[in-house]
N, C-alpha and C positions, 0 to 999 in steps of 0.2 A: 799642615793638618787643619781641618775646619774648626773654627772656634766653638760651634754648637756641639761638636762631638766631645768637647772638653767640659761641658756643663754637667753637673750632677743631674740625674733624672728627677722628674717631678715625683714627689712623694706625698703620701697622705700623713697627716699628723695623727696623734692618738685620738683626737676628737673627730677624725674623719674628714677634715678640711684639707684642701691642697696646700702644700707648703709653698709660699711665694716669697721667700726671703731673698732670693736672687732677683736682680732687676730683669734679667732676660726671661726668667720664669713668669714674672708679672706681665711682661709684654706679650709673651706667648699666650698666657691665660686670657688677656684682654682681646687678643686677636681671635682666639677660638670662640670667645663670647660673642664678638661681633659677627663672626661667620654663622654661628647658631641663630642669632637674631635675624640675620638676612634670610636664612633658610626657612625660619618660621614664617616670616612675612611672605616669602614666595609660595609656600604651601597654602597659606590663607588666601592669597591672591588667586592662585590656580583653582582652589576649591570654589571660591565665590564666582569665578568666571564659568566654571563648569555647571554650577547650579543655575546661573543666569541663562546659560545656553540651553539647558534642559527645560527651564521654564518657558523660554521663547519658542521652543519647538513643541510645547504642549504636554510635556511629560510631567507626571506628578512625582514629587519628591517625598521621601520618607517611607516609613513602614506602612504596608496596607492594613486596613482595619480587619480584625478577626470577625468571622461570621458567627 
């Protein structure tokens, strides 16, 4: 049987924080945090590249002014 299937599930404490008393839970939490940070950086990078491409092609960014 797989060792990860024997771990208790991640639970929230009464204060709403994730319980990280188990070493494997700490490692999983850190891995998920690193993945989320990478995703955030990728979204930022793609957004900046899209805005730069739009500026280079002469498009105006942002909401148009009301008449």
